[in-house]
C-alpha positions, -999 to 999 in steps of 0.1 A, spaced: 394 197 -850 392 228 -863 397 261 -839 359 271 -852 347 239 -839 364 239 -807 344 270 -801 314 261 -806 318 226 -789 333 243 -760 309 242 -728 321 263 -702 326 239 -667 328 253 -631 363 251 -635 367 272 -662 334 295 -645 366 301 -614 386 313 -641 370 337 -660 355 355 -629 386 357 -615 401 371 -645 371 396 -647 381 408 -609 418 413 -611 416 421 -651 453 406 -663 469 376 -650 489 350 -660 490 315 -656 514 314 -623 485 337 -605 454 315 -612 475 283 -605 486 306 -568 443 316 -562 428 288 -577 452 258 -570 475 267 -544 480 232 -535 487 222 -569 522 205 -580 523 203 -614 536 236 -625 508 254 -636 503 228 -666 467 222 -654 461 256 -654 480 260 -681 456 237 -702 429 249 -690 439 288 -702 450 278 -737 416 259 -743 398 291 -733 419 315 -751 411 291 -782 374 294 -781 381 333 -777 367 334 -740 403 345 -728 429 368 -750 463 359 -742 484 390 -743 525 387 -756 552 370 -733 566 394 -707 604 395 -705 620 361 -699 631 357 -668 668 341 -659 649 310 -652 622 289 -675 601 302 -699 584 340 -703 546 340 -690 517 353 -714 494 375 -699 451 367 -701 426 391 -698 391 387 -705 377 385 -746 347 386 -761 332 354 -758 344 357 -714 327 390 -717 293 380 -730 294 348 -707 298 366 -674 273 389 -688 252 365 -696 250 350 -661 247 385 -640 281 390 -632 289 428 -637 322 428 -656 351 453 -642 361 469 -675 331 482 -695 354 493 -723 371 468 -740 394 469 -769 417 438 -785 442 460 -800 443 483 -771 449 455 -747 475 442 -771 491 474 -772 492 480 -729 509 444 -730 537 462 -749 549 478 -723 567 458 -703 568 485 -672 533 491 -671 524 454 -671 551 444 -648 539 468 -622 500 460 -629 509 421 -626 529 431 -591 499 448 -581 479 409 -591 502 398 -567 486 415 -536 450 413 -547 459 376 -553 475 372 -517 436 389 -503 416 367 -522 436 338 -510 430 349 -476 396 347 -477 394 313 -492 416 300 -469 399 317 -435 363 320 -437 362 345 -409 377 372 -432 356 385 -465 369 408 -493 337 433 -495 350 453 -523 380 449 -546 387 480 -572 419 472 -599 438 497 -613 415 505 -642 384 509 -623 404 535 -599 410 552 -632 380 560 -646 367 573 -615 389 605 -618 394 618 -583 422 650 -589 434 670 -558 455 699 -551 483 689 -527 498 710 -500 526 733 -509 515 724 -548 493 758 -551 489 770 -584 493 740 -601 475 714 -616 453 692 -597 464 663 -598 448 624 -604 454 602 -578 448 566 -585 458 538 -560 474 508 -582 444 484 -566 420 494 -539 400 468 -517 382 460 -483 382 431 -459 365 424 -432 375 404 -396 345 383 -386 318 413 -374 348 438 -369 351 476 -388 357 468 -428 396 478 -436 404 496 -464 435 493 -485 449 513 -508 480 498 -526 511 512 -540 530 492 -555 573 503 -558 599 494 -579 625 519 -572 617 534 -597 604 566 -587 630 596 -572 623 618 -542 605 643 -561 581 627 -571 572 604 -546 576 630 -518 546 642 -548 522 611 -546 524 615 -510 514 649 -500 482 643 -529 474 611 -508 471 629 -481 450 653 -495 432 625 -511 427 609 -477 414 638 -460 391 649 -490 371 634 -515 381 597 -503 358 593 -480 326 605 -501 342 587 -533 350 551 -515 322 554 -490 346 544 -464 353 562 -431 394 543 -430 423 543 -452 455 523 -450 483 533 -482 499 498 -480 533 499 -495 550 473 -515 588 475 -518 612 454 -530 634 451 -507 643 464 -464 665 491 -482 645 507 -502 617 503 -477 633 526 -453 640 550 -482 606 557 -490 599 557 -451 621 585 -443 610 603 -478 575 601 -465 581 614 -430 598 642 -443 569 651 -469 544 651 -442 557 669 -420 568 695 -447 530 698 -457 522 697 -414 504 666 -412 527 644 -394 495 634 -379 490 612 -404 516 590 -404 507 559 -395 481 556 -424 513 547 -445 525 514 -441 554 499 -456 566 464 -462 593 443 -482 579 416 -482 565 394 -509 532 386 -515 543 357 -534 563 342 -511 550 343 -484 512 329 -471 481 351 -472 480 349 -434 516 358 -426 514 388 -451 483 400 -434 484 393 -399 517 393 -385 531 424 -380 552 432 -409 540 468 -417 560 497 -410 545 528 -403 559 561 -414 584 574 -391 580 549 -368 599 515 -361 579 489 -342 556 470 -371 526 463 -371 500 439 -388 476 450 -413 449 432 -398 437 419 -364 443 382 -356 408 367 -353 403 359 -318 395 319 -315 363 306 -288 373 317 -257 384 281 -245 405 288 -268 419 317 -264 457 318 -259 469 342 -233 499 354 -256 493 388 -265 482 392 -306 502 416 -328 486 447 -329 475 459 -362 474 494 -386 439 499 -371 439 496 -337 479 510 -334 460 544 -352 431 538 -324 456 546 -298 475 570 -311 446 592 -319 437 584 -280 469 594 -269 466 628 -285 435 633 -274 445 628 -246 475 652 -243 
């Protein structure tokens, strides 16, 4: 069967629909990420997902980008994004496209920028963990999700403290999403993915810009009344280093009261379960030694309530700190 006849014969089933929808939301995905999101219990080394992705690629529903650098063990993964037919299919079913601008040549060019693509896929790992949490626990909902490309189009710029006279800085987190546990307030999370490439000067400038963003245009631009800046780092040493730089900068610009919105962890969203990643106290506020969780643990029915004290979430920790400051 020729490639053309395969394109004509393809019928998008439920599985294909799920894959196309996931790639649309997250924009770039590998077979491993698709498998982890849609088939977390599979033990076939993603062979089933790879066959599905190849089928959708041959029918021009997906665009397969060049391979990433080969790992020490195994073969290099391909990266997939929506192609024309996939975009037409989703649009025809009333599903909004997360990326309205599409040029295959530009997608391939971005894929050739290995540091860019590796950074992007590392951020996608966190988003996959967030979506998996919502699939596994019906008490948690992802109300909104914006990957980096959508955030770039918002073009929010600020004038950070200490940088008077310089040009406004564009604030573009690596992702932004809102999670809601039961009927509790939504928790808005801006993701910063660190790969140990930024020096102190650049990191501190980023913290100053994020602080000005949080206190300035953020609330109106995102229609959100809270913010947690979740910083994922590759190691405990790097986590401590960034926490120290963050605390120093907040003190320098006189905003140490905002230290609790910056939470850092070295925990991997790939090797850690979504429940642990979001509900366990693995996140360290800048300038603090006591970790908190990103989300409150959903409380069971009254007859099942355990007397043990659940971990304090970043949101409730922040509220308690505010109350303490007001009392003082």
